[in-house]
C-alpha positions as CSV (number, residue, x, y, z in Angstrom):
1,G,140.8,132.0,140.5
2,T,143.6,129.5,139.8
3,S,141.7,126.2,139.5
4,S,141.9,124.3,136.2
5,A,138.2,124.8,135.6
6,F,138.5,128.5,136.0
7,L,141.7,128.9,133.9
8,K,140.1,126.7,131.1
9,T,137.1,129.0,131.1
10,I,139.3,132.1,130.8
11,E,141.1,130.5,127.9
12,H,137.8,130.0,126.1
13,L,136.7,133.6,126.8
14,E,140.0,134.9,125.4
15,Q,139.5,132.8,122.2
16,A,135.9,134.2,121.9
17,A,137.3,137.8,122.4
18,K,139.6,137.4,119.4
19,S,136.6,136.5,117.2
20,D,133.6,138.6,116.2
21,A,131.2,135.6,116.2
22,P,128.2,135.4,118.5
23,V,128.8,133.8,121.9
24,L,126.4,131.8,124.1
25,L,127.4,131.7,127.8
26,I,125.8,128.8,129.7
27,G,125.9,128.6,133.5
28,E,123.9,128.5,136.7
29,T,122.6,131.6,138.4
30,G,125.3,133.4,140.2
31,T,128.3,132.1,138.3
32,G,129.2,135.4,136.8
33,K,127.9,135.2,133.2
34,E,127.6,139.0,132.8
35,L,131.2,139.4,134.1
36,A,132.3,136.8,131.5
37,A,130.4,138.8,128.8
38,S,132.1,142.0,129.9
39,F,135.5,140.2,129.8
40,I,134.9,139.2,126.2
41,H,134.0,142.8,125.3
42,R,137.1,144.3,127.2
43,Y,139.5,142.0,125.4
44,S,137.9,142.4,121.9
45,Q,138.5,144.9,119.2
46,R,135.2,146.5,120.3
47,R,136.5,147.5,123.7
48,N,136.3,151.2,122.9
49,H,132.6,151.0,122.1
50,P,129.7,150.5,124.5
51,F,128.8,147.4,126.4
52,I,125.0,147.3,126.8
53,A,123.1,144.7,128.7
54,L,119.5,143.5,128.3
55,D,117.8,141.2,130.8
56,C,115.1,139.2,129.2
57,T,113.5,138.4,132.6
58,V,112.6,142.1,133.2
59,V,111.4,143.1,129.7
60,T,107.9,142.3,128.8
61,E,106.9,141.1,125.3
62,P,104.9,144.3,124.5
63,L,107.9,146.5,125.4
64,F,110.6,144.3,123.9
65,E,110.6,145.8,120.4
66,S,110.6,149.3,121.6
67,E,113.4,148.6,124.1
68,V,115.6,146.8,121.6
69,F,114.9,148.7,118.4
70,G,113.7,152.0,119.7
71,H,110.6,154.0,118.6
72,E,109.6,157.2,116.9
73,R,107.5,159.9,118.4
74,G,103.8,159.0,118.3
75,A,104.5,155.3,117.5
76,F,102.1,154.3,120.3
77,T,100.2,155.8,123.1
78,G,102.6,157.5,125.5
79,S,105.5,157.7,123.2
80,A,106.1,161.5,123.5
81,G,109.5,161.5,121.8
82,T,112.0,159.5,119.8
83,K,113.9,156.8,121.7
84,E,117.0,155.0,120.6
85,G,116.9,151.2,121.1
86,L,119.7,149.1,122.6
87,F,121.1,148.1,119.2
88,E,121.6,151.9,118.4
89,V,123.0,152.6,121.9
90,A,125.4,149.7,121.6
91,G,126.6,150.9,118.2
92,A,129.7,149.0,117.2
93,G,130.1,147.6,120.7
94,T,128.6,144.6,122.4
95,L,124.9,143.9,123.1
96,F,124.7,141.4,126.0
97,I,121.3,139.6,126.1
98,D,121.0,137.9,129.5
99,E,118.7,135.0,130.2
100,I,117.9,134.5,126.5
101,G,116.1,131.3,127.5
102,E,113.3,133.4,129.0
103,A,112.5,135.2,125.8
104,T,109.2,134.3,124.1
105,L,108.8,132.9,120.7
106,N,107.5,136.2,119.4
107,M,110.7,137.9,120.8
108,H,112.8,135.2,119.1
109,A,111.3,136.1,115.7
110,K,112.2,139.8,116.1
111,L,115.7,139.0,117.2
112,L,116.2,136.5,114.5
113,R,115.2,139.0,111.8
114,V,117.8,141.6,112.9
115,L,120.5,139.0,113.3
116,E,119.9,137.6,109.8
117,L,119.5,140.9,108.0
118,G,121.9,143.1,110.1
119,E,119.4,145.9,110.0
120,F,116.2,147.1,111.8
121,R,113.7,149.9,112.0
122,R,112.4,151.7,115.1
123,V,108.8,151.1,116.0
124,G,106.7,153.5,114.0
125,G,109.7,154.4,111.7
126,N,110.5,154.0,108.1
127,K,114.2,154.4,108.1
128,T,116.3,151.3,108.0
129,L,119.2,151.3,110.5
130,A,122.3,149.1,110.5
131,A,122.8,146.7,113.5
132,K,126.5,146.8,114.1
133,A,126.7,145.4,117.6
134,R,128.2,142.0,118.4
135,I,125.8,139.7,120.2
136,V,126.7,137.8,123.4
137,C,123.9,135.8,125.0
138,A,123.6,134.0,128.3
139,T,121.3,131.5,129.8
140,N,121.0,129.3,132.9
141,R,118.8,126.8,131.1
142,L,119.6,123.8,128.9
143,L,118.8,125.7,125.7
144,W,119.1,122.8,123.3
145,E,116.5,120.9,125.4
146,R,114.2,123.8,124.9
147,V,114.9,123.7,121.2
148,K,113.9,120.0,121.1
149,N,110.8,120.7,123.1
150,G,109.7,123.5,120.7
151,E,110.2,126.2,123.3
152,F,113.2,127.9,121.6
153,R,113.7,128.5,117.9
154,E,116.3,126.3,116.4
155,D,117.3,128.8,113.7
156,L,117.8,131.5,116.4
157,Y,119.9,129.0,118.5
158,Y,122.3,128.5,115.7
159,R,122.5,132.3,115.2
160,I,123.6,132.9,118.8
161,A,125.5,129.8,119.7
162,C,128.6,130.0,117.4
163,F,130.9,130.0,120.5
164,C,129.3,128.0,123.4
165,I,131.1,128.6,126.7
166,R,130.1,126.9,129.9
167,I,130.8,128.9,133.1
168,P,131.5,126.4,135.8
169,P,129.6,126.5,139.1
170,L,131.6,127.3,142.2
171,R,131.3,123.7,143.6
172,E,133.5,122.6,140.6
173,R,136.3,125.0,141.7
174,L,136.2,125.1,145.4
175,E,140.0,125.5,145.5
176,D,139.4,129.1,144.4
177,I,137.5,129.9,147.6
178,P,140.5,131.6,149.3
179,V,141.4,133.9,146.5
180,L,137.7,134.7,145.9
181,C,137.2,135.6,149.5
182,T,140.3,137.8,149.4
183,E,139.0,139.7,146.3
184,I,135.4,140.1,147.7
185,L,136.7,141.3,151.0
186,K,139.0,143.8,149.2
187,R,136.0,145.3,147.5
188,I,134.1,145.4,150.8
189,T,137.1,147.1,152.3
190,G,136.9,149.8,149.6
191,K,133.4,150.6,150.6
192,T,133.7,150.5,154.4
193,G,137.3,151.6,154.9
194,R,137.9,148.7,157.3
195,S,140.1,145.7,156.7
196,Y,138.8,142.1,157.1
197,R,140.5,138.7,157.2
198,M,139.3,135.1,157.3
199,T,140.4,132.5,159.8
200,D,141.8,129.3,158.4
201,E,138.9,127.5,160.0
202,A,136.4,129.7,158.2
203,L,138.1,129.1,154.8
204,H,138.1,125.4,155.4
205,Y,134.4,125.4,156.3
206,L,133.5,127.4,153.1
207,S,135.7,125.1,151.0
208,G,133.5,122.1,152.0
209,Y,130.2,123.8,151.1
210,N,128.2,123.1,148.0
211,F,127.2,126.7,147.1
212,P,123.9,126.4,145.2
213,G,123.9,130.1,144.7
214,N,127.6,130.1,143.4
215,V,129.8,133.1,143.7
216,R,126.8,135.4,144.3
217,E,126.0,133.3,147.4
218,L,129.6,133.5,148.6
219,R,129.5,137.3,148.3
220,N,126.3,137.4,150.4
221,I,127.8,135.1,153.0
222,L,130.8,137.3,153.4
223,Q,128.7,140.5,153.5
224,V,126.7,139.0,156.4
225,A,129.9,137.8,158.1
226,V,131.4,141.2,157.8
227,A,128.4,142.7,159.5
228,H,129.0,140.4,162.5
229,G,132.8,140.5,162.5
230,A,134.7,141.3,165.6
231,D,137.3,144.0,165.8
232,T,140.9,142.8,166.3
233,P,144.3,144.6,166.1
234,G,144.9,143.1,162.7
235,G,141.4,144.0,161.3
236,R,138.0,142.6,161.6
237,M,138.2,138.8,162.0
238,I,135.7,136.6,160.1
239,N,135.5,133.2,161.9
240,V,133.4,130.0,161.4
241,E,130.6,131.2,163.7
242,K,130.2,134.4,161.7
243,V,130.2,132.6,158.4
244,K,127.5,130.1,159.7
245,Q,125.2,133.0,160.5
246,Y,124.3,133.3,156.9
């Protein structure tokens, strides 16, 4: 992107990458929060260590502790062997906790303890292990509102929100539509081996759309348009009619 909103966000991400403090990324679904977290990692001093992601929407509370901290053999029914948790796997890299706003209060307590002490133990284990990973969290919720409503721990909020960076929705940077379309189509070309191009009318139409699903929705629109695109000498043409089929 080249819009002022996008460039300002990149500036904030670069500042966060130079620090080792926890980061909280705030943005709507589909704005690219995981890409932003990966950007911070790639430009940080931890770039040569793992980048590990945890999605709080797919990890149930009973499995959370085992997933994050690992477990020893026989710690519970079905644990046939020792398993490393995500803190161990991340090592001195970055642990990205996506949709932290969906975590339960019980999960908050377990996270807060490891962030405060910098250490943890596997489920069923006695050995204390060091938590070396940097934490980057993301949410599509108004987390401070959840704090005021008693739905999110205030002490955990201050632990994870040293750098608060808002990822702007696509409707706030519609001037980036042409360059985004070019990049997305380039990636589609890499998978299909065919070239694609947008008509000016199609770009104009997309630039006037609100995009409630943000960049993810734009990608979906182009994938559908590509499937209906017509062959031309200069490549497969994507016009307004094909875009509207989404």
